[in-house]
N, C-alpha and C positions, 0 to 999 in steps of 0.2 A: 504493500500500500504506500510505502514511502513515508508513513507517519509513525513515529515512535512514541511509546508511552512517556509522558513528561516526567521530569525529575520530581521526586516526592510522591509519586503515584504508586500505590500498592493495590494489587488486585487479588481478589479471592473469587474463585469460580465454583458454582454449584450447578452441576449438570443433572437434570432429571431425565433427559432423553438423549440418545446418541445422535450426533450430527451426520453420521455416515448414510443415513437412510432418508435424506431429503427427497420428498416426492413432489416438489414443485416442478413445473416444466423445465427441462434442460438444466437440472441441478441449480436452479435459482436459489440462492442462499441470502437470507435477509437478517441484518442486525438492526434492532430497534434501540436507538441510543438516547438516553434520557438523563440530563443533568438534574440533580436534586440538591436543594439547599434549604434545610429546615422546613420541610413540607410534609410532616408526618400525617396531618389530617387528610391530605390528598392521596396518600399512597394506597389505601384499601381499594378505592374506586379505580385507580390507575392499574393496579395489578389485576383486578377483575376484568377490566376492559380487554386485556391481552388474552385472558381465558375465554372471552367471547368472540375472538376473531374467527372468521369464516374459513380460513385456510387450515391445513393440517398443522398440528402443534410442532412437528419436526421441520416445518417450513421456515421458522424464524427463531431467533434467540433474542432475549431482552437483556440489555446492558444498562445497568443503573450506575451512574457516576455520582457519588456522594461528595459534595463540595464542602468538606469540613463540617458536616452536619452535627448538631449538638442537641437534637430534640428527640432522640430515640428512634429515628426512622430506620437506621441500619439494623438495629436490634429487632424491630418489628418485621422487616423484610426477611431477616435470617430465620425468624420463627415461622413465617408464612411459607418459606421456600419449600419445605418438604411436602406441602399440600398442593403445590402448583403442578399443572399438567403440561408446562412448557419449560424450556431451558432458561435459566437465569444466571447472569454473571454480574457481580458487583465489584466496584473499585472505589477508592477514596483518594482525594487530593487534600492537601493541607488548606485550612481556611485562611483566607485573606480578609483584612478588615473591611475592604470595599469589595462588594460582590462584582464579579466580572462575568457577564453572560457568555462572552466570547471564549474566555479561558475555560469555563466549565463545559461548554458545548463542544469545544475542540477536544478536551480530554475524553468526553463521552464518545465522540466519534472515533478517537484513537483506540479506545477500548473495543468498540465494535469491529473496527478494521483488524485489530490484532486477533480477536477471537475468531473471525472468519478465516484469517490466514492460517490459524493453527490446524485446521482440517481441510485445507484447500486441495482440490483435485483438478487436473488439467481440464479446461473447458468450462469451469464453473462460472456462472454469472453471479456476481456479488453486488448486493444493494445495501446502502446505508440509509436508514430512516431516522429522522429526528422528531422528537416531540418533547413536551414539557411535563413536569410532574403534576401540575395543576390542570392538566388537560385530559380529556377522555376521547380516544380515537373511536370512531364508529366501528361497528362489528365487521365491516368489510374494508377497513382502512388498509390493512396489509395487502389484501387481494387487489384493491383498486390501485394502490401504489405500484404493485408489480405490473399490472396491466398498463398503467400510464408510462412506466419506464421502459416498456417495449417500444414506445413511439417517441421517447424523449430521453435526454441525458439527465435532466433535473426536473422534478415535479414539485410545485408549490401547491399544497392542499388548501382547501376552503376551511377557514377557521370561523366557527360559529360561537355566539355567546348566548346560549339559551336562557341564562338567568338574567339577561338584560330586561329591564321593564319596558313595557310598550311605549312609554314616553321617553325612552333613552335617546337623547339628541345625537349622541355619538354613533349609535347604530344607524340612525337616519343618514348621517354623513357617510358612514361606511357603505350603506346601500347606494347612495348617490355615486360613489366612486366605482362600485361594481357595475352600475348601469353605464357609466362612461366607458369602462373597459369593454363591455359588450358592444357599445357603439364603435369603439376603436377596431375591434377584431371583425366587425361586420364591414366596415369601410376599408380596412387594411388587413385582409385575411392572412393568417399564418397557419400553414398546414399542421404543424405539430402543436399549435395552441389555438384551437378553434373557438369561435364564439359559443357560449357567452363568456367563457374565461372568467377571470376575477383578478383584482389587483394585489391580493395578499401575498407576502413573501416571508411570513413569520416562521420562526424556528419551531413553533408548535406543530407544524406539519410541513416538513421538507424531506424530499427523498432524492438520493443521488445514486447513479451508477458509481460503484466504488472507485473505478479507475479514473473517472472524471473528477470525483472529489479529491483524489490524490493529486491529479494534475493541476487542480486549482490551488493547491497548497493548504486547503482546509480553512476553517473559520479563523478570523483574526482574533487575537486576544484583546478585545476591546470591551468596554463596559456595556455598551448597547449597540443595536443595529448591526451586529455581526452577521445576521441572517440576510438582510437586504444587501449588504456589501458583497457577500459571496454570490448571491443570485445575480446581482448586477455584473460581477466579474465573469460569471459563466456566460451571460449573454454577450458581453464584450469579446469574449474569447471565441465566440461562434458556436457555442454549445446550444443544443435545443432545450429550451425551458418551457415547460407546460404548466399552466395555471388551471388546475383541474377541479371542478366543483364536485366530482364524484369521490374525491379523496377528502373525507370530512373528519374534522376534529372539533370537539366542543371544548371551549376554554372558559375560565371564570371571568367575571366582571369585577374582580376585586380592585379596590382603589388604593390598597397598600401593597406595593410590589417590592422586589429585590433589586431591580435594575433602575438606575437613574434615567429619567426621560423615557421610560418604557410605557407599555400600554396602561398600566395602573395610574401613572402620573397624568397621562392624557385623559383618561376617564374622570379622574378627580377634578382636573381643570375644567373639563366640559360641564360637569355637574355644578360647578361653582358659579356659573354665569347663566343668565337668562337671555342673553343676546342671541339673535339668530346668526349662526355661523356663516362666514363668507367662504365660497368655494369657487373653483375655476369655472368661468363662463363656458357653457357647453359649445357655443358657437366658435369660440377661440380654440377649444379642444378639437372640434371637428376639423377646423382648418389645418391644425397640426397633423391630425390623422391622415388627411388627404395628402399632405406633403410627404408624410412617411410612406404612404402607399405608392406614390410616384417614385420616390427614391428606391424603394424595394424593387419595383419593376425595372428600374433603369440600371440597377447595380451591375448586371452582367453585360450591358449593352452600351456602356459609356463611350466606347470608341465610335459609336454612331453619333455624328455631330448633331443631328436633329434631336435625338434623345437627350444628349448631354446639354445642349443649349436650352432645351425646354426645361430641364430640371434646374439648371443654373438660374434661369429667370424666375422660376417658381420659388426657390428658397433663398435667392439673393447671394449666391456664392459663385466665384469664377469657375469656369469649366476645368481649367488646369488644376485647380485646388480639389475639385470633386474627383477627378481622375486619380490624383495622388492619394487621396483618402481611400478610394476604392481599392487601390493597389495594396494599401496597408491593412485592409480589413479581411477577415477570414470568412465572412458571410454577409448576406444581405441584411440580416438583423443587426450585426455590429456596425454596418455602414449606416443604417437608419439611425442608430443611437448616436453616431458621430455628427451627422449632418442635420438631424432634426431632434435636438436634445430636449429633455423634459424642461418645461418652463420654470424659471426661478422666481419670476415676479409676474405671473400671468394675470390677465384681466379677470376680476372676480365679481361675483354677484352674490346677493343674499341667497341662502339655501332654498327658501321657498320659491323665489323667482326662478332660480336655476332649474329646479325640479320641473316646473311647468314648461319651461323652454325645452328641456331635455325630452320630455314626453312627446313633444311635437317632432323632434328629430328622430326619436326611436320609431315613430309611426312612418315617417317619410322614408327611412332607410330599411324598414322591415327587420328591425332587431328581433332576434328570438327572445321569447320569454325566459328569464333566468329563474 
């Protein structure tokens, strides 16, 4: 895998089932990698969710990485282990005063990669799945991830918050961005990431072909947003990233989290204000999606002056610059990311106004119901 267990990392393995008899298609072998930091209350439901998976128990192994836990979670897992009908491996890293989601997730993935490598056979397909200790994967999560990774290199699952109240303004904002992504993939289709797609790239549901994860260098050891950084790097490198609504995980709407500037902080800030949030104007987004679609179509044909000059006029960049960028890109997707970047200070509207306008655009472009 190219990923070594970090210094200060001690592992203990508890195998309930042999890994020699993997009966997934073509010896597909899956490691589910979960960082845990003082989340005792979440562990019973998490362990039970793996027992409910629709695939055979010898199709996956669960790897729990305890990030210096001091709440009895490790003891609880050790007591439950003999009762589980799937294979479980645990490890521990020393606690740091400031929680680092990237450090813990990287160590969890290293544990998964090492565990798979221990019984590797020629021709094995190895997958690494990431989730969080406060999340509950759907019963078909592993199965849907395997299916998605047959058509992609990275899969970002759909993260739900079923405990969010009906009046939750942040859920309304999330839904708006989901609808925008559906519009984008309708206007600018991407074969491995078809509409409706979704915008989430959270570590609560990410899956990688293990060789791709190794090639990317793994999660950065940063306090937050290690998940978005790695998915973005995968797209920039030309790997196929699929945002799949069939790969579902439920996570909590807690407002006290472990990561600075994480989801919990965002939810707390949203609840503290009664103001209508401002979001990207859907008309401005649509124009960017159209430019992206034109750039994608032009990527392989920029030697054609007609195509090159039309794109140059549309996005306001010289032809020679576009051709140089295309030569430096590994795929049409990475080219689109370079020449039609995400807006940093886009035109914004109040959410209620933007929702009404987006509804008209969805009808006009025939967006599928998400």
